N, C-alpha and C positions, 0 to 999 in steps of 0.2 A: 529307372531314371534315364531319361534321354540325354545323351551327350553328343552335341554336334559342334565340332571345332571348325569355324569358317576357314581357317588357314589350311585345312587339309586339301581343299580343292586346288588352290594355286600351287601347293607343295607337290601334289601328285601330277599336276600339269608340268611343272618344272622337271620332275623325275622322268616323265615320258619324253619331254623335249631333250633331256640329256641322253636318253637312250637313242633317240633319233639322230642326234648329232654324232654320237658314237658310231652308229651303223654307217652313216653316210660319209663322215670325214675320216674315219679310222678303219673300221672293219671292212669297208667296201674295197680297200686295196691291201690291207694288212693280212687278210685271210689267206693270201697266196703263200705266206710263210708256213701255214699249217695245212692247207689243202682241204678244209672242211667243205663238203658239198652243200649246195642249196640252190633252190630254183631262182632266188633273187640274182644270182650271178649271171643268169642269161639275159637280164635286162639292164644290168649296171653299165655305166659309162666307164671308159678306160681313163680314169683320172686319179691323181694322187694328191694327198694333203699331208706330206711328211712333216712340214714345219708346224702343223697344228697338233701333231701326235701327243706331245707332252700335256696338252690341255683337253684332249678328247678321248684318250684311250680308256679312261676310267668311267665313261658315261654309262656303262652297263650297270653300275651300282644303283642306278635309278630303279631297276627291277626290285632289288632288295628293299629299297625305300618304299616302293609301292606295296610290297607284301606286308610291311609293317602297318601301313595305312589301311590295307584291306582287313587285317586282323582287328583293327580298331572299329572300322565301319561295320563289319559283319557282326562283331560282338554287340554293337549298338543296335543293329537291326534285329538280331536274334533275341535280345533281352526284352523286346516289346512286341514280339510276334508269336503267333501260333505256328506249329511246324508247317502246316499247309500254306499259310500266308507267306512264311519265309521262303519256302521252296518256289512258290509262284512268283514272288517278288524278284528272286534271283534269276529265274528263267526269263521273266519279262525284261529284266535289265540287261542280260547278257546275250540272249539269242538274236534279237533283232539286229544289233550292231554286227554280230558275227556273220549273220546271213548276208547283210549288205556288203560288208568289207571283204568277206571271203569270195563272194561272187565277183566283186570288182577286181580283186587280186587275180582270180582265175582268168577273167577276160584280158587283163594286162599280159599275163603269161602266155595266153593263147595268141594274142595279137603281136606281141613284141618279143616273145621268148623264142628259144630254140629247143629242139628235141621233140619227140612224139607227144601228142596230146594225151595219149593213154596213160602216161606217167602221172598226169595231174588228177585223174579221176578219183583214185582212192584217197589221196591227201585232201582233196576237196570235200569228199563225203565225211572224212574224219573231222575236218574243220567245221562243217555245217552242223554236225552232231556234237561237237566238242568232246570227241572221244579220243583218248591217247592213241598215238599211232603205233605203239609197239617199239621194240628195240631197234629194228633194222630199217623200217620205212622212213620216208621223208615227210616233213611237215610241208603244208602248202606254202607257208612262210615260216622261217625259223623262229619268229617272235611268238608263234602260237604255242610254243612249249610251256609258256607261263600259264596258259589256260588249263593245262593238266594239273598244275599245282593249285590254282585257284579253285577249280571245281572239286578237287579232292578235299580242300579245306571246307568248302561249302557243304559237301556231303558229310564230313565229319561233324560239323555243327548241327546239321539236320538230324543225324542219328542221335546226337546228344539230346536234342530237343524231344525226340520220340521217347527217350527213356524217362523223361520227366523227373529224373533224379540227378543227372550229371549237370553240374553248374559250370558257368564260365570259368570259375576258379579251378575246378577239376580239369577242365579241358586245357587250360593254360599250363597247369602243372604237368599234365601228361605230355603235351607237345614239347615243353621245355626239356624234360628228361630224355624223351625219345630222340629228339633231334640233336641234343648235345652229345649223347652217346655216339651217334653216327658220325658227327663232325669230328669228334675226338679220334675215333678210329680212322677216319679218312685222313686226318692230319698225320697220324702215325704211319699209315700206309704210304702217304706221299713222301714222308721223310726218308723212307726206305727204298724209294724207286729212283731210277735214273731219269734224266730230263726227257729221254726219248719215250718213256712210258707214260709221262704225265698227261699228254693230250688225250690218251685213251681213257684215263681215269676221269678227266674233266668232262669229256663228251658223255660219259655215263650219267653225269649229274643232270643232264638235260634230257634224259631218256627214261622210259619206264625201266625200273621201278622208282628211281630217285625223285622224279618230279611228281608222279602220280601218288606216291606214298609219303610225300613230304619228308623224305629222309634228310636231305641237306637244308631244306628251306623251311621246315616246320618251326624253327626257332623264331623266324621273323613274324609269322602269324601269332605265335605265342606272345611275343613282345607287344604286338598290337593289342592283344586282349588285356595284358597287364596294364598297358597305358590307358585303356578304356576303364578298367577297374579303378585305376588311380585317379581318373577324372571324376569319380563318384564318391570315393572314400579313401582314407589314408591306408596305405598298404601295411601289412604286418611285417615283422622282422623276417619271417620265413619267406614271405612273398617278395620282399626286397632282395633276398638272396637269389630267388628264382629269376628276378629281373636281371641281376648281375650275371647269372649263368646264361640267360638268353643273349645278353649283349656279348659275352665272351664267345659263345657258340656262333653268333652271327659274324663276329670279327674273324673267327677261324674260317668260316665258309668264304668270306670275301677275300681273305688272305690266300686261301687255296687257289681261287680263280685268278687273282691278281698275279700270283707267282707263276701260274701257267702262262699268262700273257708275257710277262717279263722274261721268262725263260725261252719262250718259243718265237718271239718276234724281235729281231735285232733292233728295229727302229726305236724301241722303248726300253732297251736293256739297261739304261742308266736311270730309269725311274724307280720310285719306291712303292712297295706294296702297301705302305701306310696311307697313301693318298686316298684311295677309294674308301678305306676304313674310316678316315677322318671325315670325308664327305658324308658317309652314311651316319656316323655318330652325330654330326652336326644336325642332320635332319631329324634324327631320333630325339635329340635334346630339345629342338624346337617344339616337337609334338608333346614331349614330357612337360615342358614349361607351360604350354597351352592347357594341357590336362590339369596341371596343378592350379592354374588360374580358374579353370572351369569349376573345380571343386570348391575353391574359396568363394566363388560367386553363386554357389548353389542356393536356390530359393529366391534369387533376385532376377528381375526381368532383364534380359540381354537384348540389345538391338539386333534387328535382322541383318544378316550379312548382305552386302551388295549383290545384286543379281548377276553381275558380270563374273563374280568369283564362282558362283554355282555353274555358270556357263563354261568356265575354264575346266571345272571338274567333269562336266558332261562331254567336253571335247576330248578329254584325255583318252578315253577308251578307243574310239575310232582312230584317233591319231596314232596310238600305239599299234593298232592292227594294220594300218595302211602305210606307215612311213617307210617300211623296209623295201618291199617289192614295188609298190606304186610310186613311192618317193624316188627310188632308184631309176624308175622308168622316166619320170619327169625330168630328173637331172640329165639323163642321157639325151632326151629330146632337146633340152635347152643347150647342152654342150654341142650337139650336132647342128643346132641352129647358129652357132658361133659365139655363145656366151662363154666367159671364162668359168672355171670350175667353182670358184668361191661364190660368184654371183649366182650361178645356177643352183647351188646348194641353198642359199638363203631365199631365193625366189621360190624354189620348190617347197621349202618348209612353210613359207607364207601361204602358198596356194593350198597346201595340205590342211593348214589350220582353217582356212575358209571353207574348204570342202567338208572337213569334219564338223564344222559348225552347222553346215547345211544338213549333214547326215543326222546329227543329234537333235536339231531343231525341227526338221521337216520330215525326213525319211523314217527315222527310228519311230517317232510317234505313230505314223501311219501303219508301219509294220506291227508295232505293239498292239494297236487297236484291232487290226485284223487277227492277230494271234489270240487276243482276249475273246473276240467274237467266236473264233473257232473253238476255243476251250469251253465257252459257254454252252456249246451244243453237247458236251460230254458230261455236264453236271453243273451244279451251282458252284461258283467260284468262292473260295474262302475269303471272308471279309475281316479286315483288321478292326477290332472293337476298341473302344476307349479302355485304358488300363483299369479304370475303376469298375468296369462292367465285365471284364474277361474273367471266366472261372479260373481258379488257381491252377488247375491241371492243364489249362490251355496255354499258359504262358510259356515263353521260351526259356532257355537256360537262365537260371536265377543269378543274381549278384548278391549273395548273402553277406551279412556283416561278419567280421572275423571273430564273433563271439556267439555262444550258444543261445541265441534268442530267436524267437519265432517271428522274425521281421524279414520281409522280402523287399529289398530295395527297388526291384523292378515295378512294384506296385505303388511306389511313392511318387 
């Protein structure tokens, strides 16, 4: 059963915009309290937004929101695809934007950054291949750490599809237990450490193995799968318990990171770690209510979502990949030209949205077409068949009813 919630597109656009505002209005100057290195520092303007700190410091929670949405969207895609079609679809969706945005980021760093160009070569190759950088190396742009988690989740779903036995329900249960155990241990370890040790623990959360093995973020993808299942049928009591566990585990991960900020950065020492948790919970509640409505309206024709909502969803990916380094460079250029910091920020974000629209509307399709033509030379591309004509063993992870009957919801 296909479940598409139109509100997911504007919600993930809002999440990406929140991350962008966080990086530009808070992290761009607050990072000096911690001293975390990053190539984006070489192109950033020397501007401060301390008065906006109470409203911008928690924008990073947009990443956790995006992971939940990814769990929903990927579960929807996998439930109606063969393994080959799923893998090809993910590659065609992710790589064109990464190639365009990573190349643009490299050019900005070469033209406006400082330091030897040789330091950028390996991070650029890792970005182009979407390969985790390892424990000690640098990302081409710090935002790319999320791609390690995303690709790990896609790989896990693909492997489940290959088994032809592991269902979405199995996958959600596995990620729920796996990530909850890690986050519980992480919270216990954090409670036994001194504030000076906390930054090192948090930094590990964004490096291999935590990102690439979904240790701390697997609960968000699991919650997305549960929400997808709930959009198609009523959850069992055990599944509802699993949802509660994923929510609690997600809240622990967010609290862990929020406490790190509040402990390490004096400008927000008076803020509450509950704020990002509440923002994340509100977004999850919106998706859950929409999923419930989708289940109630099952079998009825629903109107097509406005095209502009889908456009917002397409803009999200390149916006996320470009806002940090390229956005910082634009702000720097505007500030050097005489604009005040706040005006420079909003003009830069507006320009980035326009540029990202051009990327997703014009450049990405051309790159994707060229990639498909190149793949065609290596063999016949897998085709998505109608659900009624796909052989049972070619379907993706099933969405079985919670009773022992031989009914496959993916075929309905």
